[in-house]
Backbone as ProteinMPNN parsed JSONL, in Angstrom:
{"seq_chain_A": "MQSPALSALLVCTVLWAGSAHAQTGFFKDADLGLGEKLIAQSKCVACHVSKVGGDGSAMYKPLGRISSPPALRGMVEQCNTELNLGLFPEEVHSVAAVLARDHYKFK", "coords_chain_A": {"N_chain_A": [[52.437, -27.419, -15.563], [48.943, -27.574, -15.322], [46.322, -25.197, -14.732], [43.655, -25.479, -12.306], [41.252, -24.536, -13.395], [41.662, -24.705, -16.183], [41.989, -27.457, -16.421], [39.419, -28.314, -15.658], [37.941, -27.176, -17.733], [38.926, -28.64, -19.917], [38.051, -31.237, -19.233], [35.267, -30.871, -19.308], [34.987, -30.211, -22.021], [35.809, -32.598, -23.258], [33.86, -34.36, -22.25], [31.487, -33.198, -23.304], [32.072, -33.429, -26.012], [32.284, -36.189, -26.278], [29.62, -37.029, -25.882], [28.409, -35.863, -28.094], [29.67, -37.254, -30.145], [28.668, -39.824, -29.871], [26.101, -39.526, -30.793], [26.03, -38.342, -33.404], [28.231, -38.808, -35.1], [31.361, -37.818, -34.878], [32.93, -35.754, -36.276], [31.28, -35.02, -38.313], [29.95, -32.611, -39.072], [31.991, -30.817, -39.488], [33.953, -28.179, -40.915], [36.172, -28.735, -43.18], [37.802, -27.293, -44.939], [37.981, -24.817, -43.655], [39.294, -25.66, -41.335], [41.792, -26.471, -42.398], [42.744, -23.998, -43.334], [42.915, -22.561, -40.916], [44.846, -24.039, -39.537], [47.11, -23.473, -41.04], [47.218, -20.641, -40.764], [47.53, -20.365, -38.005], [49.981, -21.357, -37.565], [50.559, -23.959, -36.71], [52.152, -26.209, -37.413], [54.783, -25.178, -37.328], [55.003, -24.613, -34.599], [54.773, -27.195, -33.539], [57.076, -28.372, -34.66], [59.019, -26.903, -33.298], [58.709, -27.941, -30.792], [58.972, -30.794, -30.947], [60.763, -31.347, -32.941], [62.151, -32.417, -36.154], [59.762, -32.924, -38.703], [57.642, -32.19, -37.217], [55.552, -33.959, -37.01], [55.644, -35.967, -35.093], [54.333, -35.032, -32.926], [51.689, -35.703, -33.177], [50.973, -38.263, -32.28], [51.511, -38.838, -29.405], [52.635, -41.272, -27.552], [50.176, -42.678, -27.599], [48.367, -41.044, -26.334], [46.323, -39.474, -27.409], [43.567, -40.853, -28.258], [41.013, -40.87, -29.22], [38.304, -39.187, -30.936], [37.057, -37.181, -29.205], [39.15, -36.705, -27.354], [41.115, -35.67, -29.021], [39.885, -33.304, -29.921], [39.759, -31.987, -27.473], [42.5, -31.62, -26.992], [43.197, -29.886, -29.07], [41.68, -27.72, -28.251], [43.038, -27.16, -25.899], [45.507, -26.266, -26.911], [44.548, -23.994, -28.22], [43.712, -22.47, -26.023], [46.087, -22.233, -24.405], [47.837, -20.962, -26.169], [46.482, -18.712, -26.733], [44.891, -18.378, -29.067], [42.359, -17.645, -29.847], [40.317, -19.037, -31.122], [37.04, -19.957, -32.137], [34.549, -22.308, -30.884], [33.528, -23.881, -33.083], [35.561, -23.561, -34.88], [37.754, -24.749, -33.587], [36.774, -27.328, -33.625], [36.768, -27.831, -36.377], [39.525, -27.688, -36.985], [40.422, -29.873, -35.458], [39.092, -31.901, -36.836], [40.418, -31.938, -39.303], [42.969, -32.738, -38.454], [42.306, -35.248, -37.461], [41.536, -36.532, -39.816], [43.921, -36.387, -41.344], [46.03, -37.342, -39.734], [45.281, -39.027, -37.53], [43.134, -40.807, -38.109], [40.86, -42.148, -36.888], [38.865, -44.95, -35.97]], "CA_chain_A": [[51.29, -27.819, -14.774], [47.737, -26.849, -15.716], [45.51, -24.64, -13.663], [42.417, -26.245, -12.1], [40.214, -24.064, -14.318], [41.932, -25.281, -17.493], [41.689, -28.887, -16.316], [37.969, -28.452, -15.669], [37.496, -26.865, -19.093], [39.251, -29.782, -20.77], [37.144, -32.339, -18.894], [33.942, -30.529, -19.852], [35.07, -30.304, -23.477], [35.844, -34.01, -23.634], [32.549, -34.94, -21.964], [30.554, -32.692, -24.314], [32.43, -33.997, -27.301], [31.956, -37.611, -26.263], [28.183, -37.225, -26.075], [28.099, -35.518, -29.485], [30.179, -38.327, -31.001], [27.774, -40.976, -29.781], [24.829, -39.255, -31.456], [26.018, -37.832, -34.774], [29.495, -38.937, -35.834], [32.015, -36.683, -34.22], [33.364, -34.649, -37.135], [30.347, -34.981, -39.445], [29.583, -31.241, -39.466], [33.182, -29.962, -39.503], [34.345, -27.496, -42.157], [37.568, -29.124, -43.371], [38.513, -26.177, -45.568], [38.258, -23.849, -42.593], [40.32, -26.253, -40.481], [43.077, -26.382, -43.102], [43.13, -22.586, -43.341], [43.289, -22.166, -39.558], [46.113, -24.696, -39.21], [48.162, -22.686, -41.693], [47.277, -19.304, -40.171], [47.957, -20.442, -36.603], [51.357, -21.847, -37.561], [50.584, -25.168, -35.875], [53.296, -27.064, -37.756], [55.997, -24.536, -36.808], [55.006, -24.806, -33.146], [55.066, -28.611, -33.293], [58.49, -28.578, -34.994], [59.824, -26.338, -32.211], [58.554, -28.779, -29.592], [59.392, -32.192, -31.114], [61.774, -31.459, -33.988], [61.789, -33.053, -37.42], [58.693, -32.227, -39.418], [56.585, -31.893, -36.251], [54.479, -34.96, -37.013], [55.704, -36.79, -33.884], [53.387, -34.438, -31.985], [50.332, -36.181, -33.37], [50.651, -39.508, -31.582], [52.405, -38.97, -28.259], [52.431, -42.447, -26.708], [48.776, -43.088, -27.568], [47.585, -40.162, -25.456], [45.134, -39.018, -28.124], [43.062, -42.117, -28.795], [39.613, -40.747, -29.612], [37.963, -37.837, -31.416], [36.893, -36.187, -28.13], [40.455, -36.363, -26.785], [41.78, -34.809, -29.997], [39.262, -31.983, -29.856], [40.21, -31.397, -26.215], [43.892, -31.193, -27.133], [43.193, -28.676, -29.907], [41.175, -26.65, -27.39], [44.115, -26.802, -24.979], [46.427, -25.41, -27.684], [43.839, -22.731, -28.423], [43.73, -21.727, -24.759], [47.453, -21.935, -23.978], [48.479, -20.046, -27.11], [45.589, -17.569, -26.886], [44.614, -18.255, -30.497], [41.063, -17.002, -30.035], [39.437, -19.806, -32.01], [35.695, -20.279, -31.673], [34.357, -23.759, -30.778], [33.386, -24.538, -34.387], [36.88, -23.532, -35.506], [38.51, -25.813, -32.918], [36.202, -28.578, -34.146], [37.234, -27.986, -37.758], [40.95, -28.008, -36.927], [40.522, -31.253, -34.972], [38.622, -32.792, -37.905], [41.511, -32.065, -40.281], [44.007, -33.561, -37.825], [41.793, -36.628, -37.422], [41.582, -37.043, -41.187], [45.271, -36.463, -41.889], [47.028, -37.953, -38.868], [44.811, -39.998, -36.548], [42.319, -41.817, -38.799], [40.106, -42.915, -35.9], [37.899, -45.924, -36.506]], "C_chain_A": [[50.101, -26.95, -15.147], [47.022, -26.272, -14.5], [44.262, -25.503, -13.489], [41.305, -25.823, -13.063], [40.411, -24.653, -15.71], [41.629, -26.772, -17.486], [40.185, -29.123, -16.37], [37.401, -28.184, -17.053], [37.741, -28.048, -20.023], [38.335, -30.964, -20.497], [35.764, -32.079, -19.464], [33.924, -30.658, -21.37], [35.036, -31.748, -23.926], [34.499, -34.67, -23.37], [31.508, -34.491, -22.976], [30.813, -33.358, -25.652], [32.085, -35.473, -27.368], [30.474, -37.853, -26.477], [27.777, -36.879, -27.502], [28.531, -36.635, -30.424], [29.214, -39.498, -31.013], [26.497, -40.765, -30.587], [24.953, -38.972, -32.952], [27.237, -38.17, -35.617], [30.284, -37.685, -35.537], [32.358, -35.516, -35.136], [32.455, -34.465, -38.355], [30.088, -33.56, -39.959], [30.783, -30.294, -39.575], [33.441, -29.382, -40.891], [35.845, -27.748, -42.363], [38.395, -28.013, -44.016], [38.901, -25.122, -44.547], [39.366, -24.384, -41.69], [41.696, -26.172, -41.107], [43.612, -24.954, -43.082], [43.628, -22.151, -41.957], [44.607, -22.808, -39.117], [47.27, -23.903, -39.808], [48.323, -21.318, -41.022], [47.843, -19.317, -38.755], [49.378, -20.956, -36.452], [51.536, -23.06, -36.648], [51.824, -26.009, -36.146], [54.589, -26.472, -37.194], [56.104, -24.721, -35.295], [55.366, -26.253, -32.813], [56.526, -28.929, -33.589], [59.367, -28.057, -33.852], [59.774, -27.201, -30.959], [59.138, -30.175, -29.755], [60.436, -32.389, -32.194], [61.245, -32.134, -35.243], [60.767, -32.232, -38.17], [57.51, -31.903, -38.512], [55.533, -32.967, -36.123], [54.514, -35.885, -35.797], [54.737, -36.272, -32.817], [52.027, -35.126, -32.035], [49.998, -37.492, -32.674], [51.586, -39.711, -30.395], [52.0, -40.126, -27.349], [50.966, -42.84, -26.553], [47.881, -42.209, -26.715], [46.294, -39.693, -26.11], [44.568, -40.234, -28.846], [41.596, -42.069, -29.214], [39.355, -39.341, -30.144], [37.749, -36.826, -30.288], [38.226, -35.768, -27.504], [41.222, -35.432, -27.727], [41.204, -33.404, -29.947], [39.689, -31.257, -28.59], [41.641, -30.891, -26.289], [43.987, -29.942, -28.003], [42.686, -27.49, -29.09], [42.243, -26.214, -26.397], [45.143, -25.919, -25.686], [45.814, -24.022, -27.878], [43.93, -21.861, -27.172], [45.142, -21.294, -24.386], [48.131, -20.907, -24.872], [47.637, -18.803, -27.387], [45.279, -17.3, -28.357], [43.27, -17.592, -30.788], [40.127, -17.731, -30.985], [38.086, -20.043, -31.351], [35.525, -21.798, -31.634], [34.242, -24.474, -32.126], [34.715, -24.542, -35.154], [37.791, -24.603, -34.903], [38.07, -27.163, -33.47], [36.715, -28.847, -35.565], [38.722, -28.325, -37.817], [41.133, -29.463, -36.495], [40.096, -32.245, -36.053], [39.71, -32.998, -38.962], [42.62, -32.949, -39.707], [43.578, -35.029, -37.757], [41.895, -37.273, -38.8], [43.015, -37.326, -41.635], [46.255, -37.272, -41.038], [46.499, -39.097, -38.006], [43.979, -41.125, -37.145], [41.613, -42.74, -37.807], [39.127, -43.849, -36.58], [36.544, -45.716, -35.899]], "O_chain_A": [[50.23, -25.732, -15.275], [47.115, -26.8, -13.392], [43.853, -26.188, -14.427], [40.509, -26.655, -13.496], [39.443, -25.057, -16.353], [41.068, -27.293, -18.45], [39.727, -30.036, -17.056], [36.488, -28.879, -17.499], [36.875, -28.413, -20.818], [37.887, -31.627, -21.432], [35.153, -32.977, -20.044], [32.955, -31.158, -21.942], [34.32, -32.093, -24.866], [34.038, -35.466, -24.188], [30.725, -35.309, -23.46], [29.887, -33.796, -26.335], [31.638, -35.958, -28.407], [30.101, -38.789, -27.184], [26.896, -37.527, -28.066], [27.835, -36.931, -31.395], [28.974, -40.098, -32.061], [25.875, -41.736, -31.019], [24.051, -39.334, -33.708], [27.25, -37.822, -36.797], [29.878, -36.591, -35.929], [32.086, -34.37, -34.776], [32.845, -33.813, -39.323], [30.015, -33.348, -41.169], [30.599, -29.087, -39.737], [33.177, -30.025, -41.907], [36.681, -27.054, -41.784], [39.561, -27.822, -43.67], [40.014, -24.597, -44.574], [40.277, -23.642, -41.32], [42.668, -25.842, -40.428], [44.799, -24.733, -42.841], [44.64, -21.459, -41.845], [45.392, -22.186, -38.401], [48.29, -23.69, -39.152], [49.443, -20.89, -40.746], [48.55, -18.392, -38.353], [49.919, -20.99, -35.347], [52.521, -23.173, -35.919], [52.476, -26.472, -35.21], [55.406, -27.204, -36.636], [57.195, -24.961, -34.776], [56.168, -26.507, -31.914], [57.154, -29.681, -32.843], [60.348, -28.701, -33.481], [60.707, -27.187, -30.156], [59.737, -30.702, -28.818], [60.951, -33.497, -32.352], [60.048, -32.388, -35.375], [60.878, -31.01, -38.269], [56.489, -31.399, -38.98], [54.698, -32.906, -35.221], [53.509, -36.53, -35.496], [54.369, -37.012, -31.904], [51.295, -35.131, -31.045], [48.818, -37.797, -32.499], [52.37, -40.66, -30.383], [51.133, -39.979, -26.487], [50.559, -43.29, -25.482], [46.752, -42.59, -26.405], [45.278, -39.534, -25.433], [45.04, -40.599, -29.923], [41.002, -43.101, -29.527], [40.102, -38.411, -29.839], [38.223, -35.696, -30.405], [38.407, -34.6, -27.161], [41.901, -34.511, -27.273], [41.948, -32.423, -29.931], [39.951, -30.054, -28.618], [41.963, -29.851, -25.715], [44.769, -29.039, -27.707], [43.202, -26.38, -29.219], [42.349, -25.028, -26.084], [45.6, -24.927, -25.117], [46.49, -23.006, -27.716], [44.192, -20.662, -27.258], [45.374, -20.124, -24.085], [48.906, -20.077, -24.396], [48.028, -17.945, -28.178], [45.384, -16.171, -28.836], [43.075, -17.036, -31.869], [39.245, -17.118, -31.585], [38.006, -20.299, -30.15], [36.286, -22.511, -32.289], [34.798, -25.559, -32.297], [34.959, -25.424, -35.978], [38.516, -25.284, -35.628], [38.897, -28.031, -33.748], [37.057, -29.982, -35.898], [39.132, -29.163, -38.62], [41.913, -30.199, -37.1], [40.684, -33.321, -36.168], [39.897, -34.111, -39.455], [43.149, -33.814, -40.406], [44.387, -35.933, -37.967], [42.296, -38.431, -38.923], [43.293, -38.368, -42.228], [47.215, -37.829, -41.571], [47.228, -40.062, -37.776], [44.107, -42.277, -36.729], [41.75, -43.961, -37.877], [38.621, -43.548, -37.661], [35.604, -46.439, -36.227]]}, "name": "protein", "num_of_chains": 1, "seq": "MQSPALSALLVCTVLWAGSAHAQTGFFKDADLGLGEKLIAQSKCVACHVSKVGGDGSAMYKPLGRISSPPALRGMVEQCNTELNLGLFPEEVHSVAAVLARDHYKFK"}
């Protein structure tokens, strides 16, 4: 169960991200190289494997829960917060952009 503060943070993140998406193309300014590096350094795949088994890729589309770029960015921010990764907002954005490119392919 999430704390009310974390829930509020996630809502604010999704709302901010949604307004940015409408104006500029959500991941237009993301640094994909940085996102790839951070995914490797943060051991995201190992964490996903421990949670869902296999190669961890089942984590990326849990019953359609992540259906938009803002929702994906919010989920990456939730991982950042829960795991105390210490990623800055632009780093979270870059990680989410790589995941969108490699796994979600939003239209």
